[in-house]
C-alpha positions as a printed NumPy array, in Angstrom:
array([[119.206, 124.957,  92.9  ],
       [118.626, 128.326,  91.362],
       [117.437, 131.027,  93.255],
       [114.402, 131.354,  90.779],
       [113.423, 127.843,  91.707],
       [114.035, 128.041,  95.563],
       [111.035, 130.669,  94.89 ],
       [108.999, 128.32 ,  92.654],
       [109.383, 125.602,  94.856],
       [109.45 , 126.377,  98.452],
       [110.736, 123.879, 100.589],
       [110.539, 124.663, 104.607],
       [113.36 , 123.581, 106.855],
       [111.686, 122.18 , 109.674],
       [107.804, 122.362, 109.236],
       [106.046, 119.16 , 109.406],
       [104.208, 118.859, 106.359],
       [101.368, 116.63 , 106.323],
       [101.3  , 113.549, 103.949],
       [ 98.124, 115.013, 101.939],
       [100.063, 118.487, 101.454],
       [103.34 , 116.258, 100.427],
       [101.465, 114.081,  98.108],
       [ 99.726, 117.66 ,  96.283],
       [103.298, 118.74 ,  96.196],
       [104.348, 115.849,  94.268],
       [101.676, 115.679,  92.098],
       [102.054, 119.431,  91.093],
       [106.024, 118.576,  90.686],
       [105.042, 115.821,  88.086],
       [102.767, 117.795,  86.187],
       [105.379, 120.706,  85.836],
       [107.914, 117.76 ,  84.991],
       [105.532, 116.397,  82.184],
       [104.831, 120.291,  81.007],
       [108.882, 121.214,  80.726],
       [110.019, 117.254,  79.243],
       [106.995, 118.29 ,  76.457],
       [108.542, 121.541,  75.832],
       [112.293, 121.165,  75.882],
       [113.366, 117.432,  77.293],
       [117.179, 118.333,  77.911],
       [116.368, 121.708,  79.803],
       [118.018, 122.479,  83.088],
       [114.694, 122.648,  84.7  ],
       [113.52 , 118.981,  84.447],
       [116.504, 117.47 ,  86.079],
       [115.736, 119.765,  89.057],
       [112.195, 118.93 ,  89.255],
       [113.186, 114.908,  88.745],
       [115.694, 115.522,  91.734],
       [113.298, 117.164,  93.917],
       [110.407, 114.59 ,  92.841],
       [112.646, 111.665,  94.014],
       [113.392, 113.603,  97.321],
       [109.851, 114.108,  98.108],
       [108.859, 110.664,  97.413],
       [111.247, 109.55 , 100.066],
       [110.271, 111.871, 102.696],
       [106.271, 110.703, 101.766],
       [107.521, 106.457, 102.194],
       [109.38 , 107.764, 105.656],
       [106.222, 110.085, 106.976],
       [104.396, 106.995, 105.9  ],
       [106.503, 104.506, 107.899],
       [106.871, 106.854, 110.841],
       [102.899, 107.082, 111.024],
       [102.232, 103.285, 110.892],
       [104.71 , 103.153, 113.613],
       [103.183, 105.424, 115.651],
       [ 99.779, 103.937, 114.816],
       [101.243, 100.506, 115.861],
       [102.736, 101.889, 119.243],
       [ 99.245, 103.432, 119.912],
       [ 97.553, 100.172, 119.76 ],
       [100.073,  98.333, 121.586],
       [100.013, 100.739, 124.707],
       [ 96.071, 101.2  , 124.387],
       [ 96.038,  97.248, 124.63 ],
       [ 98.251,  97.204, 127.549],
       [ 95.838,  99.765, 129.195],
       [ 92.719,  98.715, 128.175],
       [ 92.641,  94.89 , 128.321],
       [ 90.382,  92.891, 129.843],
       [ 88.806,  92.603, 133.608],
       [ 88.743,  90.257, 135.708],
       [ 85.133,  89.404, 134.346],
       [ 86.324,  89.037, 130.643],
       [ 84.763,  92.126, 129.479],
       [ 86.873,  94.913, 128.043],
       [ 87.436,  97.645, 129.819],
       [ 87.093, 101.439, 128.287],
       [ 86.457, 101.627, 124.689],
       [ 82.605, 101.395, 122.994],
       [ 79.92 , 100.61 , 125.796],
       [ 76.449,  98.84 , 125.52 ],
       [ 73.51 , 101.581, 125.163],
       [ 71.314,  98.974, 126.532],
       [ 71.238, 100.02 , 130.232],
       [ 70.819, 103.52 , 129.138],
       [ 67.817, 103.313, 127.406],
       [ 64.324, 101.633, 127.719],
       [ 63.703,  98.831, 125.346],
       [ 61.415,  99.733, 122.181],
       [ 57.736,  99.451, 122.313],
       [ 56.363,  96.535, 119.94 ],
       [ 53.125,  96.261, 118.723],
       [ 49.934,  98.887, 118.216]])
């Protein structure tokens, strides 16, 4: 990658990017590829951008898979911790509001 490309398409080394930010960058790169290929299909920028797009798509797929694994692990941990009590009712989570508020008045 040339110095110009590095300045235009900044890629930080260890910074954790959000999936939304990566998708945004992917959309920008795809738009740039379309513009460059419309002007000059065999230009050097097109190949560099396509390489960067492939790399970014891989990063997005990895981040989504990681997020899914973390969510499943968290759900499994919550089910172990939260579980159900001896009386069969769930512990933690959402509670009923009936004990905290009186019933509504009905009629005139």
